[in-house]
C-alpha positions in Angstrom: 17.5 24.0 55.1 13.8 24.2 54.4 14.6 26.4 51.4 16.9 23.8 49.9 14.3 21.0 50.4 11.7 23.2 48.6 14.1 23.7 45.7 14.8 20.0 45.5 11.1 19.2 45.5 10.4 21.8 42.9 13.2 20.5 40.7 11.9 16.9 41.1 8.4 18.0 40.2 9.7 19.8 37.1 11.6 16.8 36.0 8.5 14.6 36.5 6.4 17.0 34.5 8.9 17.2 31.7 9.1 13.4 31.6 5.3 13.1 31.5 5.0 15.6 28.7 7.8 13.8 26.7 6.1 10.5 27.3 2.7 11.9 26.3 4.2 13.5 23.1 5.9 10.2 22.1 2.7 8.3 22.7 0.2 10.5 20.8 2.3 12.0 18.1 3.7 10.5 14.9 7.4 11.3 14.5 8.3 9.1 11.5 6.6 8.5 8.2 6.5 4.8 8.7 4.5 5.2 11.8 1.5 6.5 9.8 -1.5 4.3 9.6 -2.0 2.2 6.4 -5.0 4.3 5.4 -3.0 7.5 5.3 -0.2 5.8 3.3 -2.7 4.6 0.8 -4.0 8.1 0.4 -0.5 9.2 -0.4 -0.1 6.4 -2.9 -3.3 7.6 -4.8 -1.4 10.8 -5.7 1.5 8.9 -7.3 1.7 6.7 -10.3 2.6 3.0 -9.8 6.2 3.3 -10.6 6.7 6.3 -8.3 5.2 4.3 -5.5 7.5 1.4 -6.4 10.6 3.6 -6.5 9.9 5.4 -3.3 8.5 2.7 -1.0 8.9 -0.8 -2.2 12.4 -1.5 -0.9 12.0 0.3 2.5 10.9 -2.8 4.4 8.6 -5.8 4.3 5.6 -3.7 5.5 5.9 -1.3 2.6 6.4 -4.1 0.1 3.1 -5.6 1.2 1.4 -2.2 1.1 2.6 -1.7 -2.4 1.4 -5.1 -3.6 -2.0 -4.9 -2.0 -2.8 -1.3 -2.6 -5.8 -0.7 -4.9 -3.6 1.3 -7.3 -4.4 2.4 -10.8 -1.8 0.8 -13.0 -0.5 3.9 -14.7 3.2 3.6 -15.3 5.3 6.6 -16.4 8.8 5.2 -17.0 9.5 5.8 -20.7 13.1 6.9 -19.8 13.8 3.8 -17.6 16.5 1.4 -18.7 15.7 -2.2 -19.6 17.4 -3.4 -16.4 15.3 -1.0 -14.3 12.1 -2.1 -16.0 12.9 -5.8 -15.6 13.5 -5.3 -11.8 10.3 -3.4 -11.5 8.4 -6.1 -13.4 9.9 -8.9 -11.3 9.2 -7.2 -8.0 5.8 -5.7 -8.7 3.9 -7.0 -11.6 4.7 -10.7 -11.1 2.7 -10.5 -7.8 -0.3 -9.3 -9.8 -0.3 -12.4 -12.0 -0.5 -14.5 -8.9 -3.9 -13.0 -8.2 -5.0 -11.3 -11.4 -8.6 -11.0 -10.1 -7.3 -7.9 -8.1 -7.2 -6.1 -11.5 -10.9 -5.8 -11.8 -10.7 -2.8 -14.2 -8.4 -4.6 -16.6 -9.6 -4.3 -20.2 -6.6 -5.3 -22.4 -4.2 -8.1 -21.6 -1.1 -9.0 -23.6 0.9 -12.1 -22.7 4.2 -13.0 -24.4 6.7 -15.9 -24.0 4.7 -17.5 -21.2 4.8 -21.1 -20.1 1.7 -23.2 -20.8 0.8 -24.0 -17.2 1.1 -20.3 -16.2 -1.1 -19.3 -19.1 -3.7 -21.8 -18.0 -3.7 -20.4 -14.5 -4.1 -16.8 -15.7 -6.9 -17.7 -18.2 -8.7 -19.7 -15.5 -8.8 -16.8 -13.2 -9.4 -14.2 -15.9 -12.9 -15.5 -16.2 -13.6 -13.3 -13.0 -12.4 -10.1 -14.7 -15.6 -8.3 -15.6 -14.0 -5.8 -18.1 -11.5 -7.9 -20.0 -12.5 -7.4 -23.7 -9.2 -7.7 -25.5 -6.6 -10.5 -25.2 -3.3 -11.1 -27.1 -1.1 -14.1 -26.6 2.3 -14.8 -28.2 4.0 -18.1 -27.4 6.8 -20.2 -28.7 5.4 -23.6 -28.0 2.0 -24.6 -26.5 1.5 -28.4 -26.1 -2.1 -28.1 -24.9 -3.8 -25.8 -27.3 -7.3 -27.2 -26.9 -7.4 -26.4 -23.2 -6.2 -22.9 -23.9 -8.9 -22.3 -26.5 -11.6 -23.7 -24.1 -10.4 -21.2 -21.4 -10.4 -18.3 -23.9 -14.0 -19.1 -25.1 -15.1 -19.0 -21.4 -14.1 -15.4 -20.9 -17.4 -13.6 -20.4 -16.9 -10.2 -22.1 -14.0 -11.0 -24.5 -14.6 -9.5 -28.0 -11.1 -9.6 -29.5 -8.5 -12.3 -29.3 -5.2 -12.7 -31.1 -3.1 -15.9 -30.8 0.4 -16.1 -32.3 2.3 -19.4 -32.2 6.0 -19.0 -33.1 6.8 -22.7 -32.7 5.2 -25.8 -34.2 2.9 -27.6 -31.8 0.2 -30.0 -33.0 -3.5 -29.4 -32.4 -5.0 -32.4 -30.6 -8.1 -33.4 -32.6 -10.6 -33.2 -29.8 -13.8 -31.2 -30.4 -14.2 -27.9 -28.6 -17.9 -27.4 -29.1 -19.9 -26.8 -26.0 -23.4 -25.5 -25.3 -22.0 -22.2 -24.2 -21.7 -19.2 -26.5 -18.9 -16.6 -26.8 -19.0 -12.9 -27.4 -15.8 -12.9 -29.4 -16.2 -10.9 -32.6 -12.6 -11.0 -33.9 -10.4 -14.0 -33.4 -7.0 -13.8 -35.1 -4.8 -17.0 -35.2 -1.3 -17.1 -36.5 -0.3 -20.8 -36.8 0.1 -23.7 -39.1 -3.3 -25.2 -39.3 -5.0 -27.5 -41.7 -8.4 -26.3 -42.9 -10.0 -29.3 -41.1 -8.6 -28.1 -37.8 -10.9 -25.0 -37.9 -13.9 -27.2 -37.0 -12.0 -28.5 -34.0 -11.5 -25.0 -32.7 -14.9 -23.7 -33.6 
């Protein structure tokens, strides 16, 4: 009788110990990749190019989408073999979020914008003034109803030395003087548009 009780107590104690060990293991060990801390995941991101990060993690869940969007990644994209559809999906998911807060791209030196709406262009240029390394800007648009405001914003970019503007459509230049007391570092300004010679004074 006593022997049976001792065996039962021993079995109960063993079960409690196993449960304690299992609980402790589950509490203090990481068993899934998504349980890793954000800091460790960012270290992994640093060893991949941006497109690899996007392919591997962006569509896992909301948390990883936010990690991808807010990671301080070097924008190096190796996707020369990607289809147009794949690139467009990548652009829509990933790069559009950057234009919403372009100041995150503090190392950006060259920016090319094509087929962009006027209001969106104004927003980007207004925030681009906070980019300390942006020295080259190229813009290609079909129609731009408010050219004067765009030119003003361009001349306010603090370190811009090269700018190219291409207008594919015909939009008039409102004859309002652009001249201000501020100076610009722009050394080369290329404009492809239908201007009268008298319009140059308005721009300059």
